[in-house]
C-alpha positions in Angstrom: 117.4 145.0 185.0 120.8 144.1 183.6 121.1 143.1 180.1 122.9 140.0 179.1 125.5 140.7 176.6 126.9 137.2 176.4 126.0 135.4 173.0 126.4 132.0 174.7 125.3 130.9 178.1 128.4 129.9 180.4 128.2 126.3 181.9 129.9 125.4 185.2 132.6 122.7 184.2 136.0 122.0 185.9 138.1 121.2 182.9 141.9 120.8 183.4 143.8 123.4 181.5 147.1 124.6 180.7 147.7 128.4 179.9 150.9 129.6 178.4 152.3 132.9 176.9 155.9 133.7 175.9 157.2 134.0 179.8 155.2 131.2 181.4 152.8 128.4 181.6 150.4 127.2 184.2 148.1 124.2 184.8 144.8 124.9 186.3 141.2 124.1 185.5 138.1 126.0 184.3 135.6 127.5 186.5 133.0 127.6 183.8 132.9 127.7 179.8 130.8 128.4 176.7 131.3 127.9 172.9 132.7 131.4 173.1 135.4 131.2 175.8 136.4 130.1 179.2 136.7 131.5 182.9 139.6 130.0 185.2 141.8 130.9 188.1 145.7 131.2 187.8 148.5 132.0 190.0 150.1 134.7 187.9 149.0 137.8 186.1 148.2 137.5 182.4 147.6 140.9 181.1 144.4 142.1 179.4 144.4 141.6 175.5 147.2 138.8 175.8 146.7 136.7 172.6 146.9 133.0 173.0 146.1 129.8 171.2 143.8 127.4 172.8 143.5 123.7 172.4 140.8 121.8 173.8 140.4 117.9 174.0 136.8 117.0 174.6 136.1 113.3 175.5 132.5 111.7 174.3 130.4 110.8 177.3 129.5 107.5 175.6 133.0 106.6 174.6 135.9 107.9 176.8 138.4 106.8 174.3 137.1 109.2 171.6 138.4 112.7 172.0 137.7 115.6 169.7 140.7 118.3 169.4 139.5 121.9 169.1 142.1 124.5 168.1 141.3 128.2 168.2 142.7 131.6 169.2 141.9 133.6 172.3 142.3 136.8 174.2 142.3 137.7 177.9 139.3 139.9 178.3 139.1 140.0 182.1 141.9 139.5 184.8 140.8 140.2 188.5 143.4 139.7 191.3 142.1 137.8 194.3 143.9 138.0 197.7 143.3 135.1 200.0 142.9 135.9 203.7 144.5 132.9 205.2 147.6 133.1 203.0 149.9 135.4 201.3 149.3 133.8 198.0 147.1 135.6 195.5 145.3 134.3 192.4 143.7 135.9 189.4 140.2 135.3 188.0 140.7 135.2 184.2 138.4 135.3 181.3 139.5 134.3 177.8 137.2 135.0 174.8 137.8 133.0 171.6 138.6 135.4 168.7 139.0 132.8 166.1 137.0 129.4 166.1 135.4 127.7 163.5 131.4 127.3 163.6 131.8 123.6 163.8 134.0 123.9 166.8 131.6 126.0 168.5 128.9 123.5 167.9 131.0 120.7 169.3 131.6 122.7 172.3 128.0 123.5 172.7 126.9 119.9 172.2 129.5 118.8 174.8 128.1 121.3 177.4 124.5 120.4 176.8 125.2 116.6 176.9 125.9 117.1 180.6 129.2 115.2 180.7 130.3 115.2 184.2 133.7 113.5 184.0 136.7 116.0 183.8 138.1 116.5 180.4 141.4 118.1 179.2 142.0 121.4 177.9 145.4 123.1 177.0 146.2 126.8 176.2 149.5 127.3 174.6 151.1 130.2 173.1 
């Protein structure tokens, strides 16, 4: 039996996001997320241990005009190249761990994920 090392359970959510470092930025969406990080696909290599700033905007399920801005720091902890058979284009599955996030913001993310919000939210990651 494999021991789960994650502190927080991941929840599948397709949340639009922007990832940027010193040399590029890309817009994509999450595959899943948790209060401690996100998992997504991008079309460019983002090296392991790249440090980035993460800004999330979570919209309330009951009031779509009400958004909560969450700002934290993250680091790339996994980057796996994926080659698609029908095209020459590759993409990378990337996991980003939040290295600096307030307890309050972690609770906000957990509450959002537990609420079952099914509409798409906006997430930006910038350097």
